[in-house]
C-alpha positions in Angstrom: 40.7 -58.5 -64.2 39.1 -56.0 -66.6 38.7 -53.5 -63.8 42.4 -53.7 -62.9 43.5 -53.2 -66.5 41.1 -50.3 -66.8 42.4 -48.7 -63.6 46.0 -49.1 -64.9 45.1 -47.5 -68.2 43.4 -44.6 -66.5 46.4 -44.2 -64.1 48.8 -44.1 -67.1 46.6 -41.4 -68.8 46.6 -39.3 -65.7 50.3 -39.7 -65.2 51.0 -38.7 -68.8 48.7 -35.7 -68.4 50.4 -34.6 -65.2 53.9 -35.1 -66.8 52.8 -33.0 -69.8 51.5 -30.2 -67.6 54.7 -30.3 -65.5 56.8 -30.0 -68.6 54.8 -27.0 -69.8 55.2 -25.2 -66.5 58.9 -25.9 -66.4 59.3 -24.5 -69.9 57.3 -21.4 -69.1 59.4 -20.8 -66.0 62.6 -21.2 -67.9 61.4 -18.8 -70.6 60.5 -16.2 -67.9 63.9 -16.6 -66.2 65.7 -16.1 -69.5 63.7 -12.9 -70.2 65.1 -11.1 -67.2 67.4 -8.8 -69.2 64.6 -7.9 -71.6 62.3 -7.1 -68.7 64.9 -4.9 -67.0 65.6 -3.1 -70.3 61.9 -2.5 -70.9 61.6 -1.1 -67.3 64.5 1.3 -67.9 63.1 2.6 -71.2 59.6 3.4 -69.8 59.1 7.0 -68.7 56.5 9.0 -66.9 54.5 11.6 -68.8 56.5 14.3 -67.0 59.8 12.9 -68.1 58.6 12.7 -71.7 57.3 16.3 -71.6 60.6 17.5 -70.2 62.6 15.6 -72.7 60.6 17.0 -75.6 60.9 20.5 -74.2 64.7 20.1 -73.8 65.0 18.7 -77.3 63.2 21.8 -78.7 65.5 24.0 -76.6 62.6 25.7 -74.9 62.3 27.0 -71.3 59.4 26.3 -69.1 58.5 29.9 -69.2 58.4 30.0 -73.0 56.2 26.8 -73.0 53.9 28.3 -70.4 53.5 31.6 -72.3 52.9 29.8 -75.6 50.0 27.7 -74.3 48.6 30.2 -71.8 49.4 28.6 -68.5 51.8 29.5 -65.6 55.4 28.3 -65.5 54.6 26.6 -62.2 52.0 24.5 -64.1 54.6 23.3 -66.6 56.9 22.6 -63.8 54.3 20.5 -62.0 53.5 18.5 -65.2 57.2 17.8 -65.7 57.8 16.8 -62.0 54.7 14.6 -62.0 53.0 16.6 -59.3 50.0 17.1 -61.5 48.9 16.1 -65.0 48.0 18.4 -67.8 44.5 18.6 -69.2 43.8 17.0 -72.5 43.6 20.3 -74.3 47.0 21.4 -72.8 48.5 18.0 -73.9 47.4 18.7 -77.4 48.8 22.2 -77.2 52.1 20.8 -75.9 52.3 18.2 -78.7 51.7 20.9 -81.3 54.3 23.2 -79.8 56.9 20.4 -79.7 56.0 19.3 -83.3 54.8 15.9 -82.4 51.4 14.2 -82.1 49.7 13.7 -78.8 49.8 10.0 -79.5 53.5 10.1 -79.8 53.9 11.8 -76.5 51.7 9.2 -74.8 53.3 6.3 -76.6 56.5 6.8 -74.6 54.6 6.7 -71.3 53.9 3.5 -69.4 
């Protein structure tokens, strides 16, 4: 008799724990589904480093040639950085940030 009651109590505890876990999973899935628009917007806002560099150069109304001469690299190097074919060195990134009047951190903050 005692064993049967104990088994029923343990069964109820496991059932409640399972139901609670199930509810948590369903709530998490619903929250994820509802966040679809936010996730899409976030993806659209994220840029590559090249896109960020190009946007800052355009905002400052500078040509690739002017930027290249100002920091001592070739125009093709600036073009490759903006197209994402290659990445600039850290020293060139600091030079670009200074030229564009922003911090290097601000340039990188816009990049995923």
